[in-house]
N, C-alpha and C positions, 0 to 999 in steps of 0.2 A: 401168760405166754411171754417168754423171754424176748426182749427187743432184738430185732435183727441188726446184725453188724453192718455198717456202711461199707459198700464196695468202692467208694470214691477214695482216690489217693489224696492224702493230705496235701493241701496247697502249700508250696514252699513260700516261706516268708521273704518278701522283697526287702532287701536291706535299705535303709534310709540313704537318700542321695545327698545328705548334708555336706559331704566333702565337695561334691560338684557345685552345689549352691555357694558354698564358701569360696570356691575358686572364682566363680562368676562374679560374685560381689567384690572380691578383691581386685579382679581385672577391671571392673567398672570404676572402682575407687581409684585405681592407678591411672586410668584414662582421665578421670576427672581431675585428679591431682596434677597430672602432666599438663592438662589444658590450662588449669589455673596457674601453674608455674610458668607455662609458656606465655600466658597473658600478662603475668606480672613481670616476666623477664623481658618482654618486648613491648613496652608502652609506646603510644603514638609519639613520634619524634616531635619535640618542641621546636617551633620555627626559630631560626637564628635572628639576632637583633637586626641584621641587615634586611632580612625578609619582612620583619615587623615594620621597619622604617618605610620600605617600599609599599607595603600594604596601607599604612597610615597615609602616606603621601597620595596614593591612588584614591583612597576614600575622600580625602579633602578635595582632590581634583574633581572627582565625581560630584561631590557636593557643590563645587563651584559651577559645574555644568548645569546641575539642577537649579542652582540659584539664577542662572541666566534664563532658563526656561520660566522660572517663577517671575522674574522681572518682565519678561516678554508678555506673559499671560496677564500680569497685573496691569501693565500699560494698556493692553488690548481690551481688558475688561473695563477700565476707566473710560476709554474712548467709546466703547460700545454702549455703556451706560449713558453717556452724554447724548449719543445718537438716539437711543430709545426715548430718553426724556424729551428731546426736541420733537420727535415724531408724535409722542403723546400730547404735547402742547399743541402741535399743529392739528391733530385730530380733534382736540377739544374746540379749537377755533372754527374748524370746518363744520363741526356739529352745530355750532351756533348759527353759522350761515345757512346750513341746511334747514334748520328749524325756521329761520326767517323766511326762506323760500317756501317752505311747507305752509306757513301761515298765510303768505300772499296768495298761494293757490286756494287755500281754504276760504279766504275772503271773496275771491272771484266766484268760487262755486256757490257760496252762500248767497251772494248778490243775484246770481243767475236763477237760483231756486226761488228767491223772494219775488223777483220781477217777472219771471216767466218769459216767454218769447212768442212773438207774433210773426206770421209769415210776412215777407216784404210787401206783397200786394195789399194785404189787409192794412198794413201800416200806412201805405200810400193813400188809400181811400179815407182813412181816419185822420190823416194829417190836415191841419187848417189850410195849408197851402202847399203846393209842390216844393217850393224852396225849403220850407222847414223840414220836409221829408228827406230831401237830399242832404241837408245839414246834419240831421239826426243819423242818417245812414253812414255819413263820413265819420261821425263821432263813434258809432258802434264798431266800424271797421278798425279804428284806432284802438278801441278797447279790446277787440278780439286779437289784434296784433300784440298788445301788451300781455294779454293772457298767454298767448303762444310763447312769448319771450320768457314769461315766468315759468312755464313748463320746461322750456329748454334749459333755463338757469338751474332749475331744481334737479333735472336729470344730470347736468354737468357736475354740479356740486355733489350729488349722490355718488357718481362714478369716482370722483376725486377722493371722496371720503373713504370709499371702499378700497381704493388703491393704497391709501396711506395706512389703513388698518392692516392690510396684507403686509406692507413693509414693516409695520410695527411688530407683527407676529414673527416674521422672519428674523428681525433684529433681536427680539426677545429670545428666540431659539439659539441664535449665535451667542448671545450674552450668557445663556445657561451653559452652553458648551465651553465657553472661555472660562467661566467660573469653575467648572469641573476640572479643567486643565490646571487652573491656578491651585486648587486644593491638592491635586495629584503631585504637582511640582513641589509644593510645600511639604508634603509627606515624604517625598523622595529626599529632600534636603535633610529633614530631621532624621530619617533612617540612616543616611550615610554618616552624619555627624555622631549619632549614637553608636554606630559600629566602631568608628575611630576612637571615641572616648572609652568604650568598653575594652578595646584592644590595648590601649595605653594604661588603663587602670589595672590590668593583670600583670604588668611588668614589675619585677623586683627593683629595689633601690639600685642594685648593681646594674641591672639592665637599663634602667632609666639613665644612669650615668653614662653608660656606653652609648646609648642613643643620643644623648646630648653631645658626646664627643664626635660622633659621626656627623651631627648637624653642624658643628663648628668647622669640621674639615670641609664640608660642602660649601659653607659660607666663605671660608678662606680661599677656596679654589675659584669661587665666583668673583671674589674681590680681585684676585690676581688677574683674571681675564678682563675685568673692568679697568684695571690699571693699564693693561696692554692697549685697550681700546682708547683710553684717554691719551696715552702717549702717541698713538697713531693719529688721532684727531688733531692733537696739538701740532704735530709735524705737518699734517696736511694744511692746517690753517696758516702756519708760518710760510709754507710754500706758496699758498694763494696770495698772501700779503706781499711776498717778494715779487711775484709776477705782476701784481696790480701796480706796484711802485715802478717796476720796469716799464710797464705799458704807459703809465702816466708820464714818465720822463721822456719816453719815445715820442708821444704825440704832442708834447709841449713845444717842439721845434717848429711846428706848423701852426700858425695862429688860428686860421680858419678851422682846420681839423680839430685843433684843441678845443675850440669853442663848441663844435658839434659834439665831440666826445664828452665834454663836460655836461652838456645837456642830458645825454643818455645816462651818464653816471648818476646825475642827480635823481633821475626817474627811478633807477634801480635802487639807489640809496633810500629813497622815500618808501619804496615797497618793503625793503629789508627792515627799515626802521619801524614800519607799522607792524610787521610780523614779530619783530623783537619786542615791541611794546606789549603785544598780546601774550607772548610767551612769558614775559615778566609777570603779568597779572595772573596767568595760570599758575606759575610756580609760587607766587606770593600767597595765593589762595591755598594751594596744596600744602605749603609749609605751615600755614596756620591750622591745618587739620592734623598735624603730627601728634600722635599720642591718643587720638580718638579711636574708640573700638570699632572693629569690623563687625557689622551685623548684616546678615544676608537679607537682601531686599531693601536696604536702607539707602536713602539719598540725602541724608543730612538733616539738620545741621550738627546733631550731636553724635551721629554714627554714619558709617557708609559701608557699602560693599564696593568691589573694585570698580565696576562701571558707573556706579552712583557717584564715586569720587571724581572720576575723569569728566563725567558730564557736568557736575557742579563747578569744577575748576574752569572748564572752558566757557561755561555760562558766565562766570565772573569776568571773563575777558570779552564778553559780548558776542560769543559765538555759540549757537545752539547745535548740539550734536545729539544723536539718538540715545536711547536708554541702554541697550544691550551691547555687549562686545561684538556680537555678530553683525550688528548694524554699524557700530562705530568704526569697524575696520574698513568699511566701504566709503568713509567720509574723507575728503581731502586727497592729498597726494601720497602715493606710496614712496617710502624712503628706505634706502639700504641702511643696514646697521652702522656701517662706517660713516654714513653721512648724517647721523642723528644730531638734532639740535635740541636745546632745552624747550620743553613744552610739547614735543612730539609724543605720540602715543605708541607704546610698545606692547604687542600682543603675544600671548604665550600658549603653547600646546597646539597640537594638531586640530583640536576642536575649537580653538579660539575662545577658551573659557575664562581667560584672565587678561587683565590689562593694567599697565602702570604709566606714570607720567615721567618722561625722561628729564633729568635735571642736569645732565652733563657729566663728563668724566666716567662714563660707563655705569652711572648710578640712576636710580629712579625713586619716585615716591609712589607708594601704592598701599591699598588696603588688602593685606595678604590673605587672611582666612579667619574663620571663627576662633575666638580665643586669643587673637593677636590684635595689635593696634596699628593704625596707619604709621608707616615708618619708611626710612630710606633703605634701599637694598640694591645690590648689583643686579643689572638686567640679565646676568648670566646665571642667576640662581635657579631659573627655570628655562626649559627649552623655548627659544624664541620662534614665533610663527612669522612675524613681520611687523612693520611699523608704518604709521601714517602721520601726516602733518595736516591737521584740520585748518579751517579758515581759508 
């Protein structure tokens, strides 16, 4: 039987969509190429050398602030450690006394157990004579009183020992918190210094030269301002000397008044002389440290941070000042910049994170920053916060 013919219409062939796919691929490729070209054509702008300088200065300043936190925590940690050690020694001594009191009570208890106890009436009838009974009763009363005192002493010593143990626990907790702050401050300093060094290491030779040029301009401007201050101070000193001479010649006409004035003058002169002597010692010490490296947290004798140097210098003059800039700024008398004298302390930045020793003529001796040595510099190299005169 012949095969039946199919009544279905032949399905028309669908033409390949290759051209459409090719167009899509080309479009995607174009977008990718444009994106790549756009990325290559617009790289992230490189910071200018002035911006780099500001960033590096800011990082060193932040490191200086972190250094003061470190100094503060280090000093507090040392003080707290001393307090804890003292408390532990006291607890050990009190434990010995408590044990002695405990042994005394034990001896009383053992004696009472061995000897037993009779009622007072039985003791009276068993006594050889009434007088011996009363004598024995008096002795027992005294023994009972001693026992009671021993109990009281034991309880007192026990309470005192418990109080000292509680104080020691609190002090140890404080010490732990202080040591944690110390570690955090140390890490912050290291992080800021690493950032600054990394930033500087990426500069080209040309950029480094440009940065050095900017630094020289900054120092030159600071020295110019220092010279202006020196000139102003010299003029003020000359004027003060002139007025002093005029006042001296004016009071000389009256013998009695001149004698009284002379006495007052001698008193002031003695005070000024003492302050001047201290300032000379401070500056002599500071000059002897020139060239020694800045090391954060250092207090000498081979290296210093800024407040470590100022503290050591004034200590050489017989004056004790605190460890950190934040505490040093509150010591002594506040002084205006125009009235600065050698030996005064000059503080910098709004957060009071740096300090130097004024040497006269608008200049100071200070421990600047990591990587630098103790040196002389204009006080106008950094923004001044204020100044004090210790002693």
